[in-house]
GUGUKOL-741833 format. One line per 3 residues: number of its first residue (from 1); for each residue x, y, z of N, C-alpha, C. Coordinates in pm, whole numbers. Example, Ala and Ser with C-alpha at 12.3 -4.5 7.8 and 13.67 -1.06 7.14 Angstrom:
BEGIN
1	1319:-569:780:1230:-450:780:1320:-330:780; 1285:-225:708:1367:-106:714:1290:3:787
% end
This chain:
BEGIN
1	84:-118:0:0:0:0:89:125:0; 45:225:-72:122:350:-82:121:425:50; 232:491:78:243:573:199:155:697:184
4	92:738:291:7:857:288:91:982:267; 42:1071:187:111:1195:157:98:1295:271; -13:1290:342:-46:1388:446:-54:1321:583
7	-49:1402:690:-60:1344:826:-189:1264:843; -178:1154:915:-292:1063:934:-413:1133:994; -392:1222:1092:-509:1287:1154:-583:1377:1054
10	-511:1435:960:-573:1518:858:-652:1432:759; -594:1323:717:-662:1231:624:-785:1169:691; -772:1130:817:-886:1073:890:-1002:1171:897
13	-972:1297:927:-1078:1399:933:-1138:1422:794; -1053:1421:691:-1104:1438:555:-1199:1324:516; -1167:1201:558:-1258:1088:534:-1397:1119:593
16	-1399:1166:717:-1526:1198:783:-1604:1303:704; -1533:1406:660:-1597:1516:588:-1652:1467:453; -1573:1390:382:-1618:1339:252:-1740:1250:270
19	-1734:1157:362:-1846:1065:383:-1973:1139:427; -1960:1233:519:-2077:1306:569:-2140:1393:460; -2057:1459:381:-2112:1544:276:-2167:1463:159
22	-2105:1351:128:-2162:1262:25:-2298:1212:69; -2308:1173:195:-2436:1122:247:-2546:1228:244; -2507:1353:265:-2608:1460:267:-2631:1522:128
25	-2552:1478:29:-2567:1531:-105:-2519:1675:-119; -2431:1714:-33:-2384:1853:-29:-2247:1865:-96; -2230:1970:-177:-2103:1998:-242:-2035:2113:-170
28	-1903:2101:-152:-1828:2199:-75:-1719:2264:-159; -1678:2383:-115:-1568:2456:-178:-1487:2524:-70; -1364:2558:-105:-1274:2623:-10:-1204:2742:-71
31	-1177:2840:15:-1088:2951:-18:-978:2947:87; -857:2915:45:-747:2901:139:-642:3007:116; -591:3060:225:-477:3150:218:-360:3086:292
34	-354:3096:424:-237:3047:498:-218:2896:488; -323:2820:457:-310:2676:444:-267:2635:304; -266:2726:210:-209:2703:78:-259:2582:2
37	-382:2542:22:-438:2427:-49:-433:2298:30; -388:2304:154:-375:2184:236:-510:2115:258; -615:2193:279:-748:2134:302:-797:2067:173
40	-777:2134:61:-816:2074:-68:-738:1945:-92; -609:1947:-60:-526:1827:-76:-578:1713:10; -618:1744:132:-670:1641:222:-799:1581:166
43	-888:1666:118:-1014:1615:63:-991:1528:-60; -901:1572:-148:-878:1497:-271:-791:1374:-250; -740:1356:-130:-670:1233:-93:-770:1117:-80
46	-897:1150:-64:-1001:1051:-36:-1070:1008:-166; -1069:878:-195:-1142:830:-313:-1290:866:-303; -1346:913:-411:-1487:950:-411:-1514:1094:-372
49	-1407:1169:-341:-1428:1308:-299:-1488:1392:-411; -1474:1347:-535:-1532:1424:-647:-1684:1430:-638; -1745:1341:-561:-1890:1345:-541:-1934:1465:-457
52	-1841:1522:-379:-1881:1629:-288:-1792:1753:-292; -1679:1744:-361:-1585:1857:-365:-1601:1932:-496; -1639:2058:-486:-1667:2141:-603:-1544:2216:-651
55	-1479:2293:-561:-1370:2381:-604:-1286:2424:-486; -1163:2461:-518:-1073:2517:-418:-997:2633:-478; -988:2740:-401:-918:2861:-445:-809:2891:-344
58	-685:2897:-391:-575:2938:-306:-546:3083:-341; -592:3172:-255:-575:3315:-277:-482:3367:-168; -356:3350:-194:-254:3381:-94:-232:3531:-81
61	-228:3600:-192:-205:3745:-188:-336:3821:-174; -325:3944:-127:-443:4030:-120:-501:4053:-259; -413:4071:-357:-458:4094:-494:-541:3976:-545
64	-502:3854:-511:-577:3736:-554:-713:3729:-484; -717:3763:-356:-845:3766:-284:-941:3864:-351; -888:3979:-389:-969:4085:-451:-1012:4043:-592
67	-919:3993:-672:-948:3962:-812:-1033:3837:-830; -1007:3732:-754:-1073:3605:-779:-1193:3577:-689; -1193:3633:-570:-1304:3609:-478:-1387:3735:-455
70	-1352:3842:-524:-1426:3968:-518:-1433:4026:-377; -1327:4006:-301:-1314:4070:-170:-1288:4218:-198; -1360:4302:-131:-1345:4446:-151:-1206:4492:-107
73	-1144:4574:-190:-1013:4630:-155:-1023:4710:-26; -1136:4776:-7:-1157:4856:114:-1160:4768:239; -1218:4650:228:-1223:4557:341:-1082:4515:380
76	-1002:4477:281:-865:4433:308:-783:4548:367; -797:4668:310:-721:4783:360:-765:4824:500; -894:4817:527:-947:4862:656:-921:4761:768
79	-948:4633:740:-942:4532:846:-821:4440:837; -757:4436:721:-643:4349:700:-684:4216:639; -586:4147:583:-614:4017:520:-657:3913:622
82	-604:3926:744:-638:3832:850:-740:3900:941; -866:3888:901:-975:3952:975:-1105:3878:949; -1199:3895:1039:-1333:3838:1022:-1394:3890:892
85	-1380:4019:866:-1440:4079:747:-1385:4017:619; -1254:3996:614:-1194:3938:493:-1234:3792:478; -1231:3715:586:-1272:3574:578:-1417:3564:534
88	-1503:3649:588:-1645:3652:553:-1659:3677:403; -1587:3776:352:-1594:3811:210:-1537:3698:123; -1433:3632:169:-1376:3520:94:-1477:3406:83
91	-1544:3373:193:-1644:3265:190:-1759:3300:96; -1806:3422:106:-1916:3468:19:-1871:3468:-126; -1751:3517:-153:-1699:3520:-289:-1681:3381:-348
94	-1646:3285:-265:-1631:3148:-311:-1764:3093:-360; -1870:3119:-287:-2003:3074:-331:-2045:3141:-461; -2004:3267:-479:-2037:3337:-603:-1956:3282:-721
97	-1838:3229:-693:-1748:3183:-799:-1776:3040:-846; -1854:2964:-770:-1878:2824:-808:-2018:2781:-768; -2047:2654:-787:-2181:2601:-761:-2193:2524:-629
100	-2097:2539:-540:-2099:2465:-413:-2217:2507:-326; -2254:2418:-235:-2360:2445:-138:-2306:2516:-15; -2180:2490:15:-2117:2550:133:-1972:2582:100
103	-1924:2693:155:-1785:2732:134:-1723:2769:267; -1598:2728:284:-1521:2766:402:-1398:2843:355; -1370:2952:424:-1254:3035:394:-1159:3035:513
106	-1030:3041:483:-926:3040:585:-823:3147:550; -792:3232:647:-685:3331:628:-615:3348:762; -483:3354:760:-413:3362:887:-265:3391:874
109	-198:3382:987:-54:3409:996:12:3282:1049; 73:3206:958:135:3079:995:277:3095:1048; 340:3207:1017:474:3233:1070:584:3178:982
112	707:3189:1024:747:3239:1155:739:3391:1167; 735:3463:1057:722:3608:1062:580:3650:1029; 558:3781:1024:430:3835:983:334:3869:1096
115	364:3825:1216:275:3854:1327:295:3994:1381; 193:4042:1452:198:4172:1519:149:4152:1663; 152:4259:1741:104:4250:1879:-44:4215:1883
118	-122:4267:1789:-267:4240:1788:-304:4115:1710; -217:4076:1616:-240:3954:1538:-110:3875:1536; -83:3801:1644:43:3725:1651:42:3605:1557
121	161:3552:1530:173:3428:1455:84:3324:1523; 8:3252:1443:-86:3153:1496:-230:3202:1490; -250:3329:1456:-385:3383:1441:-442:3337:1307
124	-556:3272:1312:-621:3224:1190:-770:3256:1200; -825:3303:1089:-966:3339:1085:-1037:3248:984; -1154:3201:1022:-1233:3109:939:-1370:3170:915
127	-1430:3135:803:-1569:3171:777:-1634:3059:697; -1763:3038:723:-1841:2939:648:-1968:3005:597; -1992:2992:468:-2113:3046:406:-2189:2933:340
130	-2321:2939:349:-2404:2837:287:-2496:2901:184; -2505:2836:68:-2589:2886:-40:-2735:2894:6; -2799:3003:-29:-2940:3019:2:-2966:3082:138
133	-2862:3097:218:-2879:3162:348:-2844:3308:335; -2904:3389:418:-2876:3531:420:-2728:3553:452; -2662:3645:381:-2519:3669:409:-2490:3703:554
136	-2587:3757:626:-2566:3788:767:-2553:3660:851; -2587:3545:793:-2578:3418:865:-2445:3347:842; -2353:3412:773:-2220:3354:755:-2153:3343:892
139	-2099:3226:919:-2032:3201:1047:-1885:3237:1031; -1833:3320:1118:-1691:3357:1112:-1635:3359:1254; -1508:3317:1264:-1446:3307:1396:-1295:3321:1384
142	-1235:3387:1480:-1089:3399:1487:-1038:3303:1593; -932:3230:1558:-872:3135:1651:-723:3164:1664; -666:3118:1772:-521:3129:1790:-466:2991:1816
145	-371:2948:1732:-308:2818:1747:-166:2838:1799; -143:2798:1922:-13:2815:1986:73:2693:1951; 120:2691:1828:202:2580:1779:347:2624:1769
148	441:2531:1778:583:2568:1776:636:2609:1639; 562:2578:1533:614:2609:1400:501:2629:1298; 542:2671:1180:450:2698:1070:365:2576:1034
151	429:2461:1026:358:2338:992:247:2308:1092; 274:2330:1220:174:2305:1323:54:2398:1310; 79:2525:1284:-30:2621:1267:-115:2581:1147
154	-50:2547:1037:-122:2511:915:-203:2383:935; -148:2285:1005:-220:2161:1030:-343:2187:1116; -326:2261:1225:-441:2291:1311:-548:2371:1237
157	-506:2465:1153:-601:2544:1074:-677:2454:976; -606:2362:913:-670:2271:818:-771:2181:889; -735:2131:1006:-828:2047:1084:-953:2126:1123
160	-935:2249:1162:-1048:2334:1199:-1139:2359:1078; -1078:2385:964:-1156:2409:842:-1236:2285:804; -1174:2169:816:-1247:2045:786:-1367:2028:879
163	-1348:2061:1005:-1460:2053:1100:-1575:2143:1055; -1542:2262:1004:-1645:2355:956:-1717:2304:832; -1659:2208:762:-1724:2152:643:-1821:2039:676
166	-1826:2000:802:-1920:1893:840:-2064:1946:830; -2153:1864:774:-2294:1908:765:-2358:1924:903
% end
């Protein structure tokens, strides 16, 4: 048997997400920044994920968030790339860009640099938007992952995003 490309805990969680969304007939999409496609990679590691995975957007730069997910330049300038407002706009923009039923967005500071006193390394913001729901019902939350390195922050962020994709 081939060796797993990704950490076992990430693949195990992706299995749960794929099975639950396949069972509910729900298609999902992602907008990833600090995780750089890690969540999409985890989902596509699972056979049959094409039944529930619609699209993934890696919008690492502010310009990409603005151009591809239609995040307002004013939002990014006012609140920053790592903010509830930007994550909210990324999730909403993802639903506008594809046919998914639910979208999760992730933006954060994985480190080792880039942190500030108000947004230290390990700060990650998530948002989940569902098609047909009022935009005011988008769920958004800021988390802090106290991990020793970049890989740890990205893994914890990916696990959290997968949890948000559960029906």
